[in-house]
PDB file of N, CA, C and O in Angstrom:
ATOM      1  N   MET A   1     -17.129  48.218  40.145  1.00  0.00           N
ATOM      2  CA  MET A   1     -16.462  46.959  40.426  1.00  0.00           C
ATOM      3  C   MET A   1     -17.154  45.833  39.658  1.00  0.00           C
ATOM      4  O   MET A   1     -16.508  44.871  39.245  1.00  0.00           O
ATOM      5  N   ASN A   2     -18.503  45.959  39.462  1.00  0.00           N
ATOM      6  CA  ASN A   2     -19.173  45.001  38.635  1.00  0.00           C
ATOM      7  C   ASN A   2     -18.643  44.890  37.239  1.00  0.00           C
ATOM      8  O   ASN A   2     -18.573  43.804  36.663  1.00  0.00           O
ATOM      9  N   ARG A   3     -18.271  46.016  36.702  1.00  0.00           N
ATOM     10  CA  ARG A   3     -17.723  46.154  35.344  1.00  0.00           C
ATOM     11  C   ARG A   3     -16.371  45.492  35.313  1.00  0.00           C
ATOM     12  O   ARG A   3     -16.059  44.774  34.363  1.00  0.00           O
ATOM     13  N   GLN A   4     -15.556  45.715  36.329  1.00  0.00           N
ATOM     14  CA  GLN A   4     -14.183  45.090  36.344  1.00  0.00           C
ATOM     15  C   GLN A   4     -14.289  43.578  36.400  1.00  0.00           C
ATOM     16  O   GLN A   4     -13.513  42.889  35.738  1.00  0.00           O
ATOM     17  N   MET A   5     -15.251  43.027  37.191  1.00  0.00           N
ATOM     18  CA  MET A   5     -15.468  41.579  37.263  1.00  0.00           C
ATOM     19  C   MET A   5     -15.892  41.051  35.867  1.00  0.00           C
ATOM     20  O   MET A   5     -15.403  40.011  35.427  1.00  0.00           O
ATOM     21  N   GLN A   6     -16.754  41.735  35.212  1.00  0.00           N
ATOM     22  CA  GLN A   6     -17.250  41.315  33.930  1.00  0.00           C
ATOM     23  C   GLN A   6     -16.179  41.319  32.863  1.00  0.00           C
ATOM     24  O   GLN A   6     -16.132  40.452  31.991  1.00  0.00           O
ATOM     25  N   ASP A   7     -15.310  42.328  32.957  1.00  0.00           N
ATOM     26  CA  ASP A   7     -14.122  42.430  32.032  1.00  0.00           C
ATOM     27  C   ASP A   7     -13.179  41.228  32.371  1.00  0.00           C
ATOM     28  O   ASP A   7     -12.622  40.626  31.453  1.00  0.00           O
ATOM     29  N   PHE A   8     -13.008  40.899  33.585  1.00  0.00           N
ATOM     30  CA  PHE A   8     -12.168  39.734  33.941  1.00  0.00           C
ATOM     31  C   PHE A   8     -12.670  38.418  33.415  1.00  0.00           C
ATOM     32  O   PHE A   8     -11.925  37.608  32.863  1.00  0.00           O
ATOM     33  N   VAL A   9     -14.028  38.221  33.614  1.00  0.00           N
ATOM     34  CA  VAL A   9     -14.685  37.026  33.148  1.00  0.00           C
ATOM     35  C   VAL A   9     -14.535  36.972  31.593  1.00  0.00           C
ATOM     36  O   VAL A   9     -14.209  35.911  31.060  1.00  0.00           O
ATOM     37  N   ASP A  10     -14.751  38.020  30.908  1.00  0.00           N
ATOM     38  CA  ASP A  10     -14.610  38.115  29.460  1.00  0.00           C
ATOM     39  C   ASP A  10     -13.190  37.711  29.008  1.00  0.00           C
ATOM     40  O   ASP A  10     -13.018  36.960  28.048  1.00  0.00           O
ATOM     41  N   TYR A  11     -12.197  38.224  29.722  1.00  0.00           N
ATOM     42  CA  TYR A  11     -10.815  37.926  29.438  1.00  0.00           C
ATOM     43  C   TYR A  11     -10.522  36.432  29.603  1.00  0.00           C
ATOM     44  O   TYR A  11      -9.906  35.836  28.720  1.00  0.00           O
ATOM     45  N   VAL A  12     -10.940  35.820  30.692  1.00  0.00           N
ATOM     46  CA  VAL A  12     -10.740  34.409  30.989  1.00  0.00           C
ATOM     47  C   VAL A  12     -11.424  33.623  29.903  1.00  0.00           C
ATOM     48  O   VAL A  12     -10.834  32.695  29.351  1.00  0.00           O
ATOM     49  N   ARG A  13     -12.622  33.961  29.588  1.00  0.00           N
ATOM     50  CA  ARG A  13     -13.327  33.187  28.494  1.00  0.00           C
ATOM     51  C   ARG A  13     -12.572  33.249  27.186  1.00  0.00           C
ATOM     52  O   ARG A  13     -12.392  32.230  26.519  1.00  0.00           O
ATOM     53  N   THR A  14     -12.128  34.443  26.814  1.00  0.00           N
ATOM     54  CA  THR A  14     -11.428  34.628  25.589  1.00  0.00           C
ATOM     55  C   THR A  14     -10.154  33.765  25.590  1.00  0.00           C
ATOM     56  O   THR A  14      -9.846  33.131  24.581  1.00  0.00           O
ATOM     57  N   GLU A  15      -9.435  33.733  26.673  1.00  0.00           N
ATOM     58  CA  GLU A  15      -8.154  32.968  26.758  1.00  0.00           C
ATOM     59  C   GLU A  15      -8.477  31.406  26.624  1.00  0.00           C
ATOM     60  O   GLU A  15      -7.774  30.656  25.947  1.00  0.00           O
ATOM     61  N   MET A  16      -9.557  31.006  27.301  1.00  0.00           N
ATOM     62  CA  MET A  16      -9.902  29.629  27.238  1.00  0.00           C
ATOM     63  C   MET A  16     -10.234  29.221  25.803  1.00  0.00           C
ATOM     64  O   MET A  16      -9.779  28.170  25.351  1.00  0.00           O
ATOM     65  N   VAL A  17     -10.977  29.985  25.111  1.00  0.00           N
ATOM     66  CA  VAL A  17     -11.447  29.697  23.724  1.00  0.00           C
ATOM     67  C   VAL A  17     -10.183  29.650  22.860  1.00  0.00           C
ATOM     68  O   VAL A  17     -10.034  28.762  22.021  1.00  0.00           O
ATOM     69  N   THR A  18      -9.286  30.598  23.065  1.00  0.00           N
ATOM     70  CA  THR A  18      -8.036  30.718  22.194  1.00  0.00           C
ATOM     71  C   THR A  18      -7.179  29.448  22.445  1.00  0.00           C
ATOM     72  O   THR A  18      -6.650  28.852  21.507  1.00  0.00           O
ATOM     73  N   GLN A  19      -7.059  29.058  23.714  1.00  0.00           N
ATOM     74  CA  GLN A  19      -6.189  27.842  23.971  1.00  0.00           C
ATOM     75  C   GLN A  19      -6.815  26.589  23.412  1.00  0.00           C
ATOM     76  O   GLN A  19      -6.146  25.710  22.869  1.00  0.00           O
ATOM     77  N   MET A  20      -8.179  26.538  23.571  1.00  0.00           N
ATOM     78  CA  MET A  20      -8.846  25.282  22.994  1.00  0.00           C
ATOM     79  C   MET A  20      -8.766  25.276  21.538  1.00  0.00           C
ATOM     80  O   MET A  20      -8.644  24.197  20.958  1.00  0.00           O
ATOM     81  N   GLN A  21      -8.824  26.398  20.872  1.00  0.00           N
ATOM     82  CA  GLN A  21      -8.757  26.435  19.390  1.00  0.00           C
ATOM     83  C   GLN A  21      -7.327  26.064  18.906  1.00  0.00           C
ATOM     84  O   GLN A  21      -7.178  25.497  17.824  1.00  0.00           O
ATOM     85  N   HIS A  22      -6.368  26.354  19.634  1.00  0.00           N
ATOM     86  CA  HIS A  22      -4.985  26.050  19.275  1.00  0.00           C
ATOM     87  C   HIS A  22      -4.567  24.661  19.673  1.00  0.00           C
ATOM     88  O   HIS A  22      -3.482  24.211  19.304  1.00  0.00           O
ATOM     89  N   GLY A  23      -5.400  23.973  20.416  1.00  0.00           N
ATOM     90  CA  GLY A  23      -5.169  22.603  20.845  1.00  0.00           C
ATOM     91  C   GLY A  23      -3.983  22.475  21.826  1.00  0.00           C
ATOM     92  O   GLY A  23      -3.311  21.444  21.823  1.00  0.00           O
ATOM     93  N   LEU A  24      -3.728  23.423  22.605  1.00  0.00           N
ATOM     94  CA  LEU A  24      -2.574  23.375  23.516  1.00  0.00           C
ATOM     95  C   LEU A  24      -3.035  22.454  24.690  1.00  0.00           C
ATOM     96  O   LEU A  24      -4.203  22.431  25.077  1.00  0.00           O
ATOM     97  N   PRO A  25      -2.072  21.724  25.209  1.00  0.00           N
ATOM     98  CA  PRO A  25      -2.353  20.873  26.365  1.00  0.00           C
ATOM     99  C   PRO A  25      -2.771  21.714  27.576  1.00  0.00           C
ATOM    100  O   PRO A  25      -2.264  22.820  27.765  1.00  0.00           O
ATOM    101  N   ALA A  26      -3.636  21.227  28.345  1.00  0.00           N
ATOM    102  CA  ALA A  26      -4.217  22.030  29.468  1.00  0.00           C
ATOM    103  C   ALA A  26      -3.077  22.282  30.532  1.00  0.00           C
ATOM    104  O   ALA A  26      -3.145  23.285  31.242  1.00  0.00           O
ATOM    105  N   THR A  27      -2.121  21.467  30.647  1.00  0.00           N
ATOM    106  CA  THR A  27      -1.116  21.590  31.708  1.00  0.00           C
ATOM    107  C   THR A  27       0.050  22.443  31.197  1.00  0.00           C
ATOM    108  O   THR A  27       0.868  22.870  32.013  1.00  0.00           O
ATOM    109  N   GLU A  28       0.167  22.705  29.932  1.00  0.00           N
ATOM    110  CA  GLU A  28       1.317  23.519  29.472  1.00  0.00           C
ATOM    111  C   GLU A  28       1.206  24.897  30.117  1.00  0.00           C
ATOM    112  O   GLU A  28       0.158  25.538  30.036  1.00  0.00           O
ATOM    113  N   GLY A  29       2.263  25.349  30.744  1.00  0.00           N
ATOM    114  CA  GLY A  29       2.309  26.588  31.400  1.00  0.00           C
ATOM    115  C   GLY A  29       1.582  26.724  32.682  1.00  0.00           C
ATOM    116  O   GLY A  29       1.379  27.822  33.200  1.00  0.00           O
ATOM    117  N   ALA A  30       1.183  25.571  33.201  1.00  0.00           N
ATOM    118  CA  ALA A  30       0.452  25.528  34.494  1.00  0.00           C
ATOM    119  C   ALA A  30       1.390  25.940  35.636  1.00  0.00           C
ATOM    120  O   ALA A  30       2.604  25.756  35.558  1.00  0.00           O
ATOM    121  N   LEU A  31       0.808  26.492  36.677  1.00  0.00           N
ATOM    122  CA  LEU A  31       1.548  26.881  37.866  1.00  0.00           C
ATOM    123  C   LEU A  31       1.805  25.736  38.797  1.00  0.00           C
ATOM    124  O   LEU A  31       2.751  25.792  39.582  1.00  0.00           O
ATOM    125  N   VAL A  32       0.997  24.690  38.745  1.00  0.00           N
ATOM    126  CA  VAL A  32       1.161  23.587  39.671  1.00  0.00           C
ATOM    127  C   VAL A  32       1.525  22.322  38.794  1.00  0.00           C
ATOM    128  O   VAL A  32       0.776  21.964  37.884  1.00  0.00           O
ATOM    129  N   ALA A  33       2.657  21.680  39.085  1.00  0.00           N
ATOM    130  CA  ALA A  33       3.028  20.498  38.326  1.00  0.00           C
ATOM    131  C   ALA A  33       2.224  19.321  38.749  1.00  0.00           C
ATOM    132  O   ALA A  33       1.992  19.147  39.945  1.00  0.00           O
ATOM    133  N   LEU A  34       1.786  18.504  37.844  1.00  0.00           N
ATOM    134  CA  LEU A  34       0.992  17.321  38.117  1.00  0.00           C
ATOM    135  C   LEU A  34       1.799  16.102  37.785  1.00  0.00           C
ATOM    136  O   LEU A  34       2.425  16.045  36.727  1.00  0.00           O
ATOM    137  N   ARG A  35       1.803  15.115  38.665  1.00  0.00           N
ATOM    138  CA  ARG A  35       2.540  13.870  38.435  1.00  0.00           C
ATOM    139  C   ARG A  35       1.569  12.887  37.888  1.00  0.00           C
ATOM    140  O   ARG A  35       0.407  12.822  38.288  1.00  0.00           O
ATOM    141  N   ARG A  36       2.073  12.119  36.959  1.00  0.00           N
ATOM    142  CA  ARG A  36       1.266  10.991  36.333  1.00  0.00           C
ATOM    143  C   ARG A  36       1.073   9.948  37.356  1.00  0.00           C
ATOM    144  O   ARG A  36       2.023   9.648  38.079  1.00  0.00           O
ATOM    145  N   PRO A  37      -0.096   9.355  37.486  1.00  0.00           N
ATOM    146  CA  PRO A  37      -0.369   8.317  38.468  1.00  0.00           C
ATOM    147  C   PRO A  37       0.311   7.016  38.105  1.00  0.00           C
ATOM    148  O   PRO A  37       0.382   6.688  36.920  1.00  0.00           O
ATOM    149  N   MET A  38       0.795   6.287  39.026  1.00  0.00           N
ATOM    150  CA  MET A  38       1.429   5.005  38.762  1.00  0.00           C
ATOM    151  C   MET A  38       0.580   3.914  39.219  1.00  0.00           C
ATOM    152  O   MET A  38      -0.010   4.023  40.294  1.00  0.00           O
ATOM    153  N   VAL A  39       0.463   2.833  38.474  1.00  0.00           N
ATOM    154  CA  VAL A  39      -0.343   1.709  38.794  1.00  0.00           C
ATOM    155  C   VAL A  39       0.722   0.693  39.323  1.00  0.00           C
ATOM    156  O   VAL A  39       1.696   0.347  38.655  1.00  0.00           O
ATOM    157  N   VAL A  40       0.447   0.249  40.583  1.00  0.00           N
ATOM    158  CA  VAL A  40       1.411  -0.735  41.181  1.00  0.00           C
ATOM    159  C   VAL A  40       0.551  -2.041  41.435  1.00  0.00           C
ATOM    160  O   VAL A  40      -0.436  -2.019  42.170  1.00  0.00           O
ATOM    161  N   PRO A  41       0.973  -3.143  40.801  1.00  0.00           N
ATOM    162  CA  PRO A  41       0.214  -4.380  40.981  1.00  0.00           C
ATOM    163  C   PRO A  41       0.368  -4.842  42.477  1.00  0.00           C
ATOM    164  O   PRO A  41       1.407  -4.675  43.116  1.00  0.00           O
ATOM    165  N   VAL A  42      -0.758  -5.434  42.970  1.00  0.00           N
ATOM    166  CA  VAL A  42      -0.791  -5.985  44.278  1.00  0.00           C
ATOM    167  C   VAL A  42      -0.439  -7.440  44.184  1.00  0.00           C
ATOM    168  O   VAL A  42      -1.002  -8.199  43.396  1.00  0.00           O
ATOM    169  N   VAL A  43       0.551  -7.821  45.047  1.00  0.00           N
ATOM    170  CA  VAL A  43       0.977  -9.185  45.089  1.00  0.00           C
ATOM    171  C   VAL A  43       0.357  -9.826  46.363  1.00  0.00           C
ATOM    172  O   VAL A  43       0.546  -9.376  47.493  1.00  0.00           O
ATOM    173  N   THR A  44      -0.389 -10.899  46.084  1.00  0.00           N
ATOM    174  CA  THR A  44      -0.993 -11.608  47.216  1.00  0.00           C
ATOM    175  C   THR A  44      -0.431 -12.940  47.433  1.00  0.00           C
ATOM    176  O   THR A  44      -0.057 -13.600  46.462  1.00  0.00           O
ATOM    177  N   ARG A  45      -0.338 -13.398  48.644  1.00  0.00           N
ATOM    178  CA  ARG A  45       0.174 -14.673  48.929  1.00  0.00           C
ATOM    179  C   ARG A  45      -0.965 -15.617  49.270  1.00  0.00           C
ATOM    180  O   ARG A  45      -1.858 -15.280  50.047  1.00  0.00           O
ATOM    181  N   GLU A  46      -0.922 -16.782  48.688  1.00  0.00           N
ATOM    182  CA  GLU A  46      -1.973 -17.745  49.047  1.00  0.00           C
ATOM    183  C   GLU A  46      -1.513 -18.575  50.273  1.00  0.00           C
ATOM    184  O   GLU A  46      -0.335 -18.909  50.399  1.00  0.00           O
ATOM    185  N   ARG A  47      -2.422 -18.881  51.128  1.00  0.00           N
ATOM    186  CA  ARG A  47      -2.043 -19.693  52.280  1.00  0.00           C
ATOM    187  C   ARG A  47      -1.944 -21.120  51.932  1.00  0.00           C
ATOM    188  O   ARG A  47      -2.758 -21.650  51.177  1.00  0.00           O
ATOM    189  N   LYS A  48      -0.922 -21.775  52.490  1.00  0.00           N
ATOM    190  CA  LYS A  48      -0.734 -23.148  52.311  1.00  0.00           C
ATOM    191  C   LYS A  48      -1.632 -23.939  53.250  1.00  0.00           C
ATOM    192  O   LYS A  48      -1.741 -23.573  54.420  1.00  0.00           O
ATOM    193  N   ARG A  49      -2.288 -25.019  52.787  1.00  0.00           N
ATOM    194  CA  ARG A  49      -3.183 -25.776  53.620  1.00  0.00           C
ATOM    195  C   ARG A  49      -2.541 -27.101  53.983  1.00  0.00           C
ATOM    196  O   ARG A  49      -3.143 -27.904  54.695  1.00  0.00           O
TER     197      ARG A  49
END
């Protein structure tokens, strides 16, 4: 079982290096979609004196 885990870690490491060398975006082919954050300005009201 230890050998299987080491093989898996080696595989993941190899895939990460390959993707980084090709300059692929990290989210391309991702299983979970990420939404871009939106900045919404805050409108404040000043009190009349």
